[in-house]
N, C-alpha and C positions, 0 to 999 in steps of 0.2 A: 796313573796317564803314561801315555806312551811317549818315546822320545824319537824322533826320526832324524839321522844325521845322513850327510851327505849332498848331494847336489840337489840342484832346483827341482829335478824331476822326482827324488825322494821326496821333498816338501810336498809337492803336488799330489803324490800318493798319500802321503800322510792326512792332507786336506780332504781329500775325497774319502777317504777312509773313516775320517770324523764326522764328515757329513752325511755317510751312510749309517754311522752309529745314531746319530740324532735323528735321522728320518725312519729309523727301525719301527716296525712296526709293534703295536700292544703284544700282538701273540709272541712276537720274538722275544719280547721283554719278559714276559711269563715263563717263556722256556728257560732263562737265565735264572729264574727263582729257584731256589732249592725245594726239595721234596716235601720238607717238612711246612714251608710256607704254602705251598701248594693244598695241602692236606687241611691247613688252617682256614684258607679261603673257602675250600670246598664246604667246610663244616660251617663257616659262617653263611654261606649262602642256603643251606639247609635250614639252619637254625632260623633266617630271615623269612624263608617260606614258612616255615612253622609258625613262627610269631605271628605272620600277616593272616595265616587261616584261623590261629586262635583268636586273634583281634577280631576279626570279621564275625566269626561265631558269637563271642561273648557281647558285641556290640548290638548284634541283631537280638539276642537274648534279652540284653538289659534294656532296649528299647520297648520289646514285646511287653516286658514286665511292667515299665513306667507307664505305658498307654492301657494296660488291662487294669492296673491299679487307680489310675486317675479316671478312668472312663466309668468304672465300678465303684468310684467313691460317692458317697449320698448327696454330697454339696458340690459336685463337679460342675452341672449345669450353671449353678448360681456365680461359681466361682469364674468359669469361663466367660460368662455374661459380663463379670464386674472387671477382669482384668485382661480379658484377649477378645475384646469387640472391635471388629474391624472397621465398624463405622466411625467410631469414636478414634481409634487410632489413625485414620486418614483425616480427620478433623484436627487433631492435635499434632500432625507431624510438621505442617509447616512453622507454627508459633514455637515449636520446642527446637526447630531448626535453627529458628533466628535467634533463639538463646544460646543454642550451641556454639555460636559464632563468637560470643562473649567469652565461652569457656576456653575455645581455641585461643583466643587472644590474649587471655589472662596465661595459658600454658606457654606460649611463644616467648612472653616478656619472662615469664619465671624460669623457663628452662636456660636463657642466656644468663638470667641472674644467678642461677644455682651453679652453672658450669664455672662462671669467673669466680664468686663467691667460695664455693666447695674447694675449687683448687687452691686458692688462696690460704683457707683455713688449713687445708691439709699439708701444704707447705710450710705454715709455720708450725704446727704440732708436730712434723718431723725433722725441723730444724734442731740443732744443738748449741748454736751461739747462745751465750749468757746474756747477751744484748736484748734478746728476743723473748727471755723468760717471762715478764709481764704479758706479752702478746701471746704467749703458750698457755699460758695460766687462764687469760679471758678465752681464748679458743677452745681451751678443755670445758670451762664452766659453760660457755654456748653450746656446745654440742650436748652435753649433759642435759641442760635444761630442754633444748628444743626436742630432744629424742624421748624424753621422759614426760613432756606434757602433751596431751591430746592435741591435735591439730583443730579440733572443732574449740576448745577452750581457748587457744591462741587467737583464733577468729574473734571470739567474743570479746576476749580482753582487749587486743589490739583495735578491732573494727570499732568499738564503742568506746574505747579508753583514751585512745590518740586524739579523736576528735573533741571529746571532754577537756583536754588540755588547753584549747583555745590558742594554739600556735599560730594559726593563718585565720584572717578575716572572713575567709570563703570556705565552703564547705569542701572538705576532702572527700574525692571521688571514693565509693564503696570499692570500684574495681583497682583503683590503686592500693588501697589497703587491703584487699584480697590478695593482689599479688605480691605485696611485700611479706605477708603471712605464709604464704606458700613458699615463697624464696627462703624465707629463713627456715622453716621446717625443714625443708629438702636440702639445703645447703650443709645441714648437720649430718643428714644420712651419706649425701655424696661426699662429704669430706672425710667421713669415718673409711668408707670403701676404697677412695683413693689412697689415704692414708696405710690402710692393708696393702694395697697394690705397691706403693712406694718402699714399704718395708719389706716387700716379697723379693725385691731385686736384689740380687746378690750383691754383696759389699765390693767384690773384685770389679763390677763394673765402674763403682766410684774411683776406685782406686787407680783403674786404668784411666779414667778421665782426667784424674787430678794429676796424674804422671804426666799425661800429654800437656799440661799447663792451662787447663780448663778451671775457672772458678768454681767455688761452690754454686751459685745461680746457674753458671752454664752447664755444670753437670746436672742439677736438677732437671733443668727445662729441656737439654738438649739430648741428655742420655738417658736418666732414670724415669723422668715422667712418660715418655712415649712408650716405654717398656711396661710401665705398671698401667696406663690405659688399657693396653692392649690385653691384659690378662683379666683386668676387672671388667671388662664391656658388659658380660651377661648380667651382674648385678647392678650395673649402672641402668642398663635397659630396664630392668625390673622396677628400680627406683621411678624412672622415668613412666612407665606404664602406672604405676602406683599413683603419680603426681597428676596424670592424667582424670584419674577418678576422683582425687580430691579437689581439683579446682571447682567440682559442682558443691562443695561447702560454702562458697562465697554467697549463696543463694541465701544464707542467715543475715548478711549485711543489707538485704533487700534489691540486691542485683537481680534484674531479670535474665537469668541465664537459663539454660534448659532445664534444671531441676525446678526453679520459681515457674518457668512458663507452663511446666507439667501441673505444678500446685494449681495454677490458676484455671488450668483446663478442667482438672479434677473438682475444684469447687464449682466451676459453671455448669458442668454435666453429671454432677453427682455420679463419677464413674472413674475408676481406678487405672484405666487402660493407657492413659496418659503416662503415668510412670515407666510403666512397660516401653512406650514409645521412646521415652529419654533414655533407657536401659540401652535399649537396641542401638541408639546413636552413639553412644557412649562405648558400647561394645566395636561398632563400626570404625571408630576411629582409633581404639586402643589394638584391635587384632592384628593390624600388620605389623606392629611391633613386637607383639607377643611373638607371631610366627618368626620374625626376624631373629629374635634372641633365641629361640629353639633352633634355628638353623645355625647360627653361628656357633650355640654350644655344642650342636653335634659335629661341626666342621672342626672344632678345636679337639675333639674326642677323637675323630677319625684322625687328624694329624698327629696325634700323641700315639694311636694305636701303629700308624705307619712307621713311627721312629723305630719301632722294635722288631721289623721285619727282619727275618733271617735270609 
């Protein structure tokens, strides 16, 4: 940083010089880089072009091989009629789409519940207070059970076991039960991801916060947790994408969601194309988040590489 000493005129010249440096074009910035970094960038550009060319050629070859294998298969005509019939796809699209709205509703409520409960479980498991030892034990047992039990088994146990207890005089909505199961299962996964992110924050961050007079809770929520979430966003997004797919398991409880609507259409038309319709709609709602996860991961990678420029 330059220091400008003297009269007001000198200060004005310094301000103009700083503005010129800020508005310097990218070409001038490239000139300020060392020859080693310029060679690295040129090599990366060549490698990128080479990778794009190879990717295009391999993709074309792969598609041709798949088309040839499928078209020459003895049963391809029957499979195409049974799974990829445009007529049944159009007929099943509206009923399956209506059922998908239930899946999206369950997903929204589950996402909020998972964010709250997962954060609380991670905070409890990373605490060192002796008073919270019972809660840490319960949180550890909960995460072990939820991660070790298949979600389909949890849905069957809770979906049919809880109503059998007779806790309420009215019938418990299967949508509510499905939401509870999804929230419980993914809270364990998200809690472990957040716990790993919290433990990855350097202890000096906590020490600096405590030296400024912040308590344990303030240090966790204001200093540690924001850094932890920023580091584990890609795995959190992957868990969210997985949760989008698993909400279809609530059809086991009799909910007429996208999967159940597809099953009804299959039983009505004796054709499996509605299953492809349901898969297509699930892919449509999952694809933006998949691409967002890949974009963020690539952005983090580039930022790390830029930190090593010479």
